[in-house]
Each structure stands twice: as structure tokens, then as C-alpha cells.
C-alpha positions as CSV (number, residue, x, y, z in Angstrom):
1,L,30.3,134.9,-42.1
2,S,28.7,138.3,-40.9
3,K,28.2,139.4,-44.3
4,Y,26.1,136.9,-45.2
5,F,24.4,137.2,-42.0
6,P,24.5,141.0,-40.3
7,I,22.6,140.1,-37.1
8,I,26.5,138.7,-36.5
9,E,28.2,141.5,-37.3
10,G,31.0,142.0,-34.3
11,K,29.6,139.8,-32.4
12,E,31.6,136.8,-34.1
13,V,33.4,135.8,-31.6
14,L,30.4,135.1,-29.7
15,F,28.3,133.4,-31.6
16,A,31.5,130.7,-31.7
17,E,31.4,130.2,-28.1
18,T,27.6,129.6,-28.4
19,L,27.7,127.0,-31.1
20,V,29.9,125.4,-29.6
21,I,28.0,125.5,-26.3
22,F,25.1,124.5,-27.8
23,T,27.2,121.1,-29.6
24,L,27.9,119.9,-26.3
25,I,24.8,120.2,-25.0
26,I,22.8,118.9,-28.3
27,G,25.7,116.9,-29.2
28,E,27.3,115.5,-26.5
29,I,25.6,116.1,-22.7
30,I,21.7,115.6,-22.9
31,P,22.3,112.2,-25.5
32,K,24.4,111.0,-22.9
33,S,22.3,111.9,-19.8
34,L,19.2,110.1,-21.8
35,F,20.6,106.8,-21.9
36,Q,21.6,106.4,-19.1
37,H,18.5,106.3,-17.6
38,Y,16.4,104.8,-20.3
39,A,18.8,103.3,-22.9
40,D,16.4,100.6,-23.0
41,K,13.5,102.2,-23.9
42,I,15.4,104.6,-26.7
43,I,17.7,102.0,-28.0
44,I,15.2,100.3,-30.4
45,P,13.3,103.9,-32.1
46,S,17.0,104.8,-31.9
47,L,18.2,102.1,-34.1
48,F,15.5,103.2,-36.7
49,I,16.3,106.3,-36.6
50,L,19.3,105.7,-37.4
51,D,19.8,103.5,-39.8
52,K,17.2,106.3,-42.0
53,L,20.1,108.3,-40.9
54,R,22.8,106.5,-42.9
55,L,21.3,105.9,-46.1
56,I,20.3,109.7,-46.2
57,L,24.0,110.5,-45.6
58,K,25.8,107.6,-47.3
59,P,26.0,109.4,-51.1
60,V,27.5,112.3,-48.6
61,L,30.2,109.5,-46.7
62,I,31.1,108.2,-50.1
63,F,32.2,112.2,-51.7
64,T,33.5,113.2,-48.4
65,K,35.7,109.5,-48.5
66,V,36.5,109.9,-52.4
67,I,37.7,114.1,-52.1
68,S,39.7,113.2,-48.4
69,R,41.5,110.0,-50.8
70,T,42.4,111.9,-53.5
71,I,43.7,114.6,-51.5
72,A,46.0,112.2,-49.7
73,K,46.6,110.5,-53.0
74,Y,48.0,113.8,-54.2
75,F,49.8,115.6,-51.5
76,S,51.9,111.7,-50.7
77,K,53.1,111.7,-54.4
78,S,54.4,115.4,-54.0
79,E,56.7,114.0,-50.5
80,E,59.6,112.0,-50.7
81,K,59.4,108.6,-48.6
82,V,62.5,108.0,-46.2
83,R,63.6,105.0,-46.5
84,R,64.9,102.7,-43.6
85,E,68.6,102.5,-44.7
86,D,68.5,106.9,-45.0
87,L,67.1,106.9,-41.3
88,I,69.9,104.0,-40.4
89,N,72.2,105.8,-42.1
90,L,71.5,110.1,-41.0
91,L,71.4,108.1,-37.1
92,R,75.4,106.6,-38.2
93,E,76.5,110.3,-39.4
94,K,75.4,112.7,-36.9
95,K,76.4,113.7,-33.8
96,T,73.5,114.2,-32.2
97,F,73.5,111.1,-30.6
98,S,76.3,108.8,-29.0
99,E,78.1,106.5,-31.1
100,S,76.5,103.5,-28.7
101,I,72.3,105.1,-29.2
102,G,72.9,105.3,-32.4
103,Y,73.3,102.0,-32.8
104,I,70.8,100.1,-31.1
105,V,68.4,102.6,-33.1
106,S,69.7,100.8,-36.4
107,N,69.5,98.0,-35.1
108,I,66.0,97.8,-34.2
109,L,65.2,99.7,-37.3
110,S,66.9,95.6,-39.3
111,F,65.6,93.8,-36.4
112,K,62.1,92.6,-38.4
113,E,64.5,91.4,-41.4
114,R,66.5,89.5,-39.6
115,R,67.1,85.8,-39.7
116,I,67.9,83.7,-36.5
117,G,70.8,81.8,-38.4
118,E,72.5,84.7,-38.4
119,I,73.1,84.8,-35.1
120,V,73.7,81.6,-34.6
121,K,75.9,80.0,-32.3
122,P,78.3,77.0,-33.6
123,L,78.4,74.1,-31.8
124,Y,82.1,74.1,-31.3
125,E,81.6,77.5,-29.7
126,V,78.5,75.9,-27.3
127,V,79.2,74.4,-24.5
128,M,77.2,71.1,-23.6
129,I,76.7,67.5,-21.8
130,P,76.1,64.2,-22.3
131,D,72.7,62.9,-20.9
132,T,74.9,60.5,-18.7
133,A,75.9,63.8,-16.8
134,T,75.3,63.0,-13.5
135,V,74.1,66.3,-11.1
136,R,77.1,66.8,-9.8
137,Q,78.8,66.7,-13.4
138,A,76.5,69.0,-14.4
139,I,77.1,71.8,-11.5
140,E,80.9,71.4,-12.2
141,Q,80.4,72.6,-15.7
142,I,77.4,75.5,-14.9
143,N,80.3,77.0,-12.9
144,K,82.7,76.5,-14.9
145,S,81.3,78.0,-18.0
146,G,79.0,80.4,-15.7
147,Y,75.7,79.5,-17.7
148,S,72.7,78.7,-16.6
149,R,71.5,76.5,-19.1
150,I,73.7,73.8,-20.4
151,P,72.2,72.0,-23.7
152,V,72.5,68.4,-23.6
153,Y,73.1,65.5,-26.0
154,R,72.9,61.8,-26.8
155,E,76.2,60.5,-27.8
156,R,77.4,63.0,-30.1
157,V,77.1,66.6,-30.3
158,D,74.7,67.1,-33.2
159,D,72.4,65.4,-31.9
160,I,70.8,67.8,-28.3
161,V,68.3,66.3,-26.8
162,G,67.3,69.7,-24.6
163,Y,68.7,71.1,-22.1
164,I,69.3,71.2,-18.0
165,S,68.6,74.5,-15.6
166,A,71.0,74.8,-13.0
167,Y,67.6,75.8,-10.7
168,D,66.3,72.6,-11.4
169,L,69.2,70.9,-9.6
170,I,69.6,73.1,-6.3
171,D,69.8,70.5,-3.4
172,K,69.0,67.5,-5.5
173,N,71.1,64.7,-5.1
174,L,74.8,64.5,-6.7
175,D,75.4,61.4,-7.9
176,E,71.5,60.8,-9.8
177,S,71.5,61.3,-13.4
178,I,70.6,64.8,-15.0
179,K,68.5,63.0,-17.3
180,T,64.8,63.5,-15.0
181,Y,65.9,67.4,-15.3
182,I,66.4,67.5,-18.8
183,R,63.9,70.4,-20.2
184,K,62.3,70.2,-23.9
185,I,64.6,72.5,-26.0
186,L,63.2,74.7,-28.6
187,V,64.1,74.4,-32.6
188,F,63.7,76.9,-35.2
189,S,64.3,77.1,-38.8
190,E,67.2,79.0,-39.5
191,Y,65.1,81.0,-41.7
192,T,63.0,82.4,-38.7
193,P,62.6,86.4,-38.1
194,L,64.0,87.3,-34.5
195,P,60.8,89.0,-33.8
196,E,59.1,85.7,-34.5
197,V,61.7,84.2,-32.3
198,L,61.2,86.7,-29.6
199,R,57.6,86.0,-29.5
200,V,57.9,82.0,-28.7
201,F,60.3,82.6,-26.6
202,K,58.6,85.3,-24.3
203,E,55.4,83.1,-24.9
204,K,56.3,79.6,-24.2
205,K,58.8,81.7,-21.0
206,E,62.3,79.6,-22.4
207,H,65.3,81.6,-22.6
208,I,67.2,78.5,-24.9
209,S,66.6,77.2,-29.2
210,V,68.1,74.7,-31.1
211,V,68.4,76.2,-34.8
212,V,68.2,73.1,-38.3
213,D,68.5,74.2,-41.2
214,E,66.6,72.8,-44.3
215,R,67.7,68.6,-43.6
216,G,67.1,69.6,-39.7
217,V,70.2,69.4,-39.3
218,I,71.8,71.4,-36.4
219,L,73.6,74.1,-36.8
220,G,74.1,75.7,-33.4
221,I,72.4,77.4,-30.4
222,V,70.7,80.9,-29.9
223,S,69.6,83.0,-27.1
224,I,67.6,84.6,-25.6
225,E,70.3,86.7,-24.7
226,D,71.5,86.7,-28.2
227,I,68.7,88.4,-29.5
228,F,69.2,91.0,-26.8
229,K,72.8,91.7,-28.1
230,E,72.1,91.9,-31.3
231,I,69.6,94.9,-30.5
232,L,71.5,96.2,-27.6
233,G,75.4,94.6,-27.8
234,E,77.9,93.8,-25.9
235,L,75.4,94.9,-23.0
236,A,72.9,92.2,-23.2
237,S,75.7,88.9,-23.6
238,E,76.0,86.8,-21.1
239,D,79.9,86.6,-21.6
240,S,80.3,90.1,-22.9
241,E,82.4,91.0,-19.7
242,K,84.7,88.2,-19.7
243,P,88.4,89.3,-21.3
244,L,89.3,87.3,-24.3
245,I,93.5,88.3,-22.7
246,K,94.7,88.5,-18.9
247,E,98.1,90.1,-18.6
248,V,99.4,88.2,-15.6
249,S,102.7,89.9,-15.6
250,K,105.4,91.4,-18.0
251,D,105.3,88.8,-21.3
252,T,102.9,86.4,-19.4
253,W,99.4,86.2,-20.8
254,V,96.3,84.6,-20.0
255,V,94.5,83.9,-23.5
256,D,91.1,82.7,-24.8
257,G,91.3,80.3,-27.8
258,K,88.6,82.2,-29.3
259,I,90.7,85.5,-29.7
260,E,91.4,86.9,-33.3
261,V,95.0,86.9,-34.5
262,N,94.5,90.9,-35.8
263,E,93.4,91.7,-32.2
264,F,96.1,89.0,-30.6
265,R,98.8,90.6,-32.2
266,R,97.6,94.5,-31.7
267,I,97.5,93.5,-27.8
268,T,100.6,91.3,-27.5
269,G,103.3,92.2,-30.2
270,I,103.5,88.4,-30.9
271,N,103.4,88.9,-34.7
272,I,102.0,85.4,-35.7
273,P,102.0,84.2,-39.1
274,D,98.5,85.0,-41.2
275,G,96.9,81.2,-42.6
276,Q,94.1,79.2,-42.6
277,Y,92.6,80.2,-39.4
278,N,91.0,83.6,-37.7
279,T,92.0,82.6,-33.9
280,L,94.6,81.7,-31.3
281,G,93.2,78.0,-31.6
282,G,93.3,77.4,-34.8
283,F,96.8,78.7,-35.4
284,L,97.1,76.6,-32.0
285,T,95.5,73.6,-34.1
286,Y,97.4,74.7,-37.0
287,K,100.3,74.0,-35.1
288,F,99.6,71.5,-33.5
289,G,98.3,68.9,-37.0
290,R,95.4,68.6,-34.6
291,I,93.6,69.5,-31.5
292,P,95.8,69.7,-28.8
293,K,95.3,68.3,-25.3
294,K,95.5,70.3,-22.1
295,G,99.2,70.6,-20.8
296,E,100.7,70.5,-24.1
297,I,103.2,73.4,-25.4
298,V,104.5,74.8,-28.3
299,K,107.4,77.2,-28.3
300,F,107.0,80.8,-31.0
301,G,108.5,83.5,-32.1
302,G,110.6,83.5,-28.4
303,Y,107.5,82.8,-26.9
304,S,105.6,79.1,-24.9
305,F,101.7,79.0,-25.6
306,K,101.2,76.0,-23.2
307,V,97.4,74.5,-23.4
308,V,95.5,75.6,-20.2
309,D,92.5,74.2,-21.2
310,A,91.2,72.0,-24.1
311,D,88.2,69.4,-24.6
312,A,87.9,67.0,-27.8
313,R,86.9,70.4,-30.6
314,K,88.7,73.4,-29.6
315,V,91.4,75.0,-27.1
316,N,89.6,77.1,-24.3
317,K,92.5,79.3,-22.6
318,V,96.3,80.0,-23.3
319,L,99.1,80.2,-21.2
320,I,101.8,82.3,-22.8
321,E,105.4,83.2,-21.6
322,K,108.3,84.3,-22.9
323,K,111.7,82.2,-23.1
């Protein structure tokens, strides 16, 4: 700059500092001070001047915008974009993050494309209660299941009419019908994106919903805890801390009916054969030829399998003892 303006030679730093101060005074301090005290008087004449400046400077602004876009387009072609899949794979491969953090981050990145139908809990796994039940029966079911909200059905389990909340039943007449306390339940198509489901849950202040297919048939239930579980894993699950198998004594276990056969074999050493079932409950249903009732026993491989809890749809708990 001093080449063209010899007067500032050797004083470049001082010139720059003076220019900054001058810009602040003329461009910031003076205009703000004037408008704070004389805004009403200045605004109308200023609009006329600014409009004329806009017209005069419009070609310059257009030229600047074209140049910026051209430069940006040139550099964007030379840069390789990082795909979401590449980032997820990188998180899984690198040891910089713990396995749990990498799992959570990868779930967040893919969360936008997930659909509620992918995480729906099928009806045969859902704890429900008929609308003919009393408050006493509802409280017993809530205490037994450990859930604070339970869907309510009318006549058939695939006709869900709402849900009850444990908080609504506090200090109520135990012999009263639950119909007074049934809340409306949200309904989502199986193709609804999870972010939209989460938004509606937050907006409506609800925690549980029904999921239906394209024909309106109920597929199952999804709660807000199920969505959080998809992101955080077992940390957010309401029943995640309940063990599926508990060793009571040597060669004696209390086992959840939904434990997978492979996991059951690994823990107990009892070699249940492969078949058209995936869980212990499915194996017992296969052996009996029907869903067994509470108290029924079947023997296999030197062990007795006693059904200690079951309902009309599945086996819930099994006591296994060596004989």
C-alpha cells in the first residue's frame, strides 16, 4: 500500500489502527447514538437514501454473489464429501471412542431414516388389561409388570381403546371400573419416521402409542422409552435391568420365557434342539403342542421345566430343575 501512497511509508500499522478506529466511529458509534435519540426524525430520510444506495450498488452485489458461488462450486468439486455411512464405520473402527459412545453416535446419525414400524413391540409381548377390569385388578397388573402405563383393550387384544396410568389410580375406589380413567392413545402408521414420533410425543406430552399397518390393523405398541432405547441402548429401557435368567441354586434357574434359545444354552448348558422357535417359551409351546398353563411340567434332558407364570398368549416364567 505504501508503494502507491508514499505518505504512509513506515506507518502501515498506525494507518491500519486509525482505519479501524475511524470505521468504528463512523460506521457504528455515531449511527447508533443518533438513532437512539432521533430515530423518528432520521428514519424517513434514511429510507430514501438507503433505497437509492441499494439501486446503485445492486450490480456490485450481484457481481460479488456470482463470484462467491463460482469459487464455492469450484472448491466443492475438489473436496470429497464424507458420507454418513463412512462416518459410522469410522466410529466403529477407531478406538478413540468407547464402544458405547460409538454406538450412540451411530444411532443418532441414522435416527432420521428410522421408522416406528422397525421398533414396534408386537401385541403378544405387550402387557394389557381389558376395559372390564376394576381399579384393583389394574393396580395388581401394574405392580406385577413394573410398567406405569398399560394399554386397555375391548374384547380382543387387537382392539386397543386407550391406556391407563398408575398415577390416575392413586387413592381411587378399588372396586370401581377403570373405564373412567382410560386415556386416549396416540396412533401412528408403521411408516412414520422416528423424529416425527418423538416430536408428537413431546408436543402431546404422551409416552405411549399404537402402531398400525396400511390397513389399520394394530401391529403393536411403541413407547417413548423404546425410542430412547434405540439411541442409548439398554440405558433407556424400562425393563432393561430385569435379568432374563436367574440362578436360584446349583442346577436350578428361574427363566424368562422370551430368552433366546442360544443364550439359554450358553448359560445353562442344557442343549435344547433347534426348531421352529427362537425362545424358551416357543420351545415349551412346541413340546406341549399349545401354550402351556401355569403349573404344567415337561421333562427334557434330565431337567424338569415347570411353567410358573403364563397367560393366554405366551409363557412368561419357567422354573428349571435338574432331576
